[in-house]
N, C-alpha and C positions, 0 to 999 in steps of 0.2 A: 240400085236400092227405089223402090217402093213411094208412090208420090202417096199423102194420106188424101183420102178425097173428104177433104171435111167442108161445107159449105160455111162457107163464112161470107156476112153481106153487109160490107160498108159500116160494121161495127164499131171501129175503134174509136174510141170518144179522144179528142185532143185534149180535153181538160183532164180526165180520168185515165186515159191510157188503161180502160177495161174494154174487152172484145166480149161481144153478145155472140155465138154460134150454135148451130146445130152440124150435130155430127154423125157419121154414117156408121161409126163403129158403137158410138151410143145407145141408135138406134136397135146395130144390128145383135146387140148383147140384151139390151132390154125387152126386144123382142122374143129373144130365145128365151129370156126368165119367165116371160109372160106365156110363152108356149106351153112351156116345162110346169105350171099352175103357181109360181112363184106368188104369192099372197104379193107380197109388196109392190109388183111389176104388173099384177092383174086390178088394180083398181079401175081402169076403164072410165076416165074422165074427162074423155078427150074428142068426144060425138061422134062426127061423122070417119072422123081418122082413126076412130075406136072399131066402128062400125068396119071399114075396109081392112081396118090389121086383123081384125078377127075374119073376113071372109077371106083373104089372101094365104094367112098361115092357118085356118084351122086345120085343113089337111095335110097336114103336118105333123098331127098332134103324136104320132105314132113313130116319126122319124129317129133316127138312132142317138144324132144328137141330140132330139129331143127328152131319151129316155138319159145320155149321160148326164145330162143337168140336172134331172130330174135326180139322180145318184150323188150328186154334188154336195146337194143341200144336207140331208141327214149326217153324211158321214165328217164333213169339212167346213161347215157352216158358211157354204157358201151363197151370198145373199145381200140383200140392200147395196150397201158401197161397194163391197169386192167384186160384183157383177160389174159396177163404174168404172173402177181401178183397173182392172182386165180392158174395159172398153179403151182408156185411154194409152194403155201400154200395145194397144195394136193399132196396123194402118192396113187400108185396102187402095187399089189402084181403082177399084172397081171390075177387079176380076178374080183377086186371089188377098186373104186378109194373110200377113204376117206380124209375127212378135217383134219390136222396136228393139226394148231391152225389159228384162223382169227385175232389174236390182231394186227399181222402187214400187214394185209391185204389191198390193196388199198383202199380207203375213198367210192371212190364211188360205194362200194360194201354193204355199212353200213345201207343201206335199203330196201335191200336184204335179204328174207327168205332164209338162207343159203341152210337148211334142203332142201327145195325145191328145187332148183339150184343143189344140189349133187342129189338129184334123177332123174332129169333130166339125168346129164353127165354121171350116173351112166347106165342109160338106153341108150343114145348112144353111153358109149363103148359096153356094153354087145350085144347089135343088131346089132352094126356094126363088131363086131367081130374085133375090132379095135388092143385089143392084139395081132393076130396073122397078122395084114397086117404089127404093128411096130416090132415082130421078123422077117419077111420077107424080112424088110430092111435094119437089121443090116449092111450089110455089106456095105450099100450106108453111112449109119452113120458114119460109119469108115472109111470112105476116105472121107468124108467130115472132120472131124476130122484132121486126119492126113495133108491134104492138107493146113487145117489151121493152123496148127503148124508150118508145114514148111516154109510157105508163110507170114504166118502174125506175131508170137509171134515172130519172131527174134526184130522185131520194139519194141515190151512191155516190160518199163524197169520199175518195181514196186518200187524198192530206190527212181526214183527222187520225188514220191509221197509224201514221207517222207520228203527226203533234198527240196522241195520246200516250202510244208504247213509249216512246221515248227513242226509237231506231228507226233508220228508209230502210221499207220492205225490199230483202233481198230474193224477194221472188216478183214471177209473172202474175197476171190475174187475169182468167176468165170465165166468163158463165159461158155454158150449156146448155140448152134447154132441152130436157127429156121429155119428149113428148109422149113416151107410150108411159111418163111415170107418175102421172095422176099427183098424190099429194105428195110423193116421195122427193126428199130432197138430200144432197148428198154433199158434204164437202170433201175433197179428196187432191192429192197432186202427185205428183211424179219429176222426176230428175235423170235426165238422160247423163253419160258422160260428158264433161267438160262444156257442159248445156247451164244455167239457172234451173231452179227448182220453179217447176208452175205448180201453181194453186188455182184449181176447179172446183166453182159451185155448179154442183149439177143441180137446177131448177126442174122440180116437177113443173106440166101443162096440164090445167084443167079448166073447163066451163064452166060461167055463172049458170047455175041450173034455171035459173029465173031468166035471164037474158042472152043465157045463150054465148055471152064472149067472155074473152080471157085475159088473165092479168088488169081485171078492173080494178079500182083503187088499189093506186099502185103502192102506195104507203104498206099495206098489208104485206105485197111482194117483198116490198123492197128489205123488211125486218128479217125474213131468210136469207137474201143476198147480204147482208150486212152481216148477222149472224156467221156462215160459213167463212167471210174471208178473216173474219175475228179469230178463226181457231189456226190461222198459218204466225200469228205474232205471238197467241197464250201455248198450245200447245208443246212448242220447244222448250217454256220454262221448265214444264215438269218433267223433262227429261236430263236438267241438272242435278246431279246428286242430291244437292245439300238441300233443294226445292223437294226434290223427293221424298228424301226423307222426313223431311219436317211435315207432309202433305198427305201421304199416302195412308197412312196411321187415322187421319181426321176423316180419309176418303173412304178409307171400310169402313166406319163407323155410319158416314154421311149414307153406302148403298145399302146396310144392311137396315137402316130404320126406311126405307122405300123401295125394297129390292124388288117386290112385285111389277112397281111401275115402274123401275129401271128397265128392267128385262124387256117389258110389255116394251118398251121403245128401243129394244135392243142395246141397251146401254148396261153390260156386264160384268163392268169392274170397277175399282175405285178411281182409277187414273183417268178411265173414261167419263165415268160422275164429276170430278173436280174439274176436266177443263169444259166440260158444257155446263155446268153451275157459275164460273167464271166466266166464259163467253156468253151465257143470257142474261148474267149482271152489268157485262159489257155493254151492250145492245143496248139497255135500257140506257145508260148514261151516254150514250152514241142519240139515241131518238130526240135524249130531252136538250142535247148540245146543238141540233142540227135541223130543227123547227118544225118538229112533229108534235100536233095535239097534246094536251093535258088528259084530256078520255084516248088517245092513241096509246100512249105511254103506260095509263092502267090498264087498258086492255090488255097489251104487252106482260104487264106483272101480273095479273091476272090467270093470264094463259101460264105463264110459268109454274104458279101454284097449282092449277090444275093439274102439271106433268107429273106434280111429285117434288119439285126443285122449292119446298116450305122456306129454305133460309136464303131464297134471294132478297129478301128483302135488307137484310143485314146485310148483306154482300153486296149490295148496290149503298147502302150507307158508307158501308167501308170504301168502297171507289171513290166514292165522290170526298172524302178526306185524302183519297191519293192525289184530284186533281185539283185541289185547293195548296198539296204543301210539294210540289214538284222542286221548290226548292230542296228540299230534304229527300223528295224520290224523283233525280235524275230519269230513270226505266223504271217501266212495270215492273220485268224482274226484281227493283231492291224494293218494292211493296209486297212481294209473298209471305215475308214472318207476320205483316198485319191479315195479311188473306189467313193467314192459318190460325192466328186471335180468334178474329172474328168466326169462323166456322169451327172451330173449337169451342170456343165459348157457346154458340150453337146447340154442339153436341153434347156437351155436357147440361146445359139447361133440360135438352130434351130426356137423356135420362134422371134429372132430378126430378122430372114432372113422369114419368112415366114408373121411378123407382114410388115416388108418394103415393101414385093413385093405387100399385101394386101391394101397399103396406096395411092399407084402411081396409 
């Protein structure tokens, strides 16, 4: 069995049990996507690292593996978190990349011949001397990890999740910095046979244009981390048939009301919009309960409104009722009927407002 060549630099926090890492396969797949012209992996916000990436890999823009990646996006929708998912299901010993297990690979890969895909990944890995590139940048990765730990992890309190959701985590948590990802952040997971489910926050790396530094104003970056880990508690609830029957029709209406904005953010169905809504409201509750300033919380609310989640104020108010009535709602899942009422009421009022305007 090949050993995963993942850079892990002393980042396991005793109090929080969350690792912060760099990953060779994350960088590999991200740079393949960048070289293939994937917009979400071509933000180029890492300064000198971006320049060195361009210099090293630009000569391979006509490589067969790049052409293969270019063919995947229009046909199968490969991009965004699907790229990260493939990264997390592969490993390398510095010579060869292999697929560990495809069971929990993101569903967009299901109709793709994985043997062919892996052949192209290995061709790119070998021909570009990718491992050499990765090793040359170890110092840069280590510095980024340490900066993230110092500036961001102080805002992350894992114990809050168990208390808020009323259940112990059944997964392990890991942060991986995607140094090629710019402003792109992805929450994804994997589960190998006979092992715990592993949940990952893939956080993008970008430099402040004015100071040239990464991960300044740690609270702002922490909201992304807090967001991604909420998904591991929220998403499974909507897999339950009772919750799905209750909420999905409402989710269809929410999606229809803001379809353009949701599609622009790659949220293309009712389930995704519902989970994103609940997670974003939960982040605001987290911020209020964990020492963020009133201005930071308000800015987070404004950000969600600007992203098209216009029902977030109502949802936050509902979740505060949940926090005040934990004797009635021991777990977050117990509160889903009330979430349905809140979102259903919002949808009804919006339709009434639209109908009233059209009747005039």
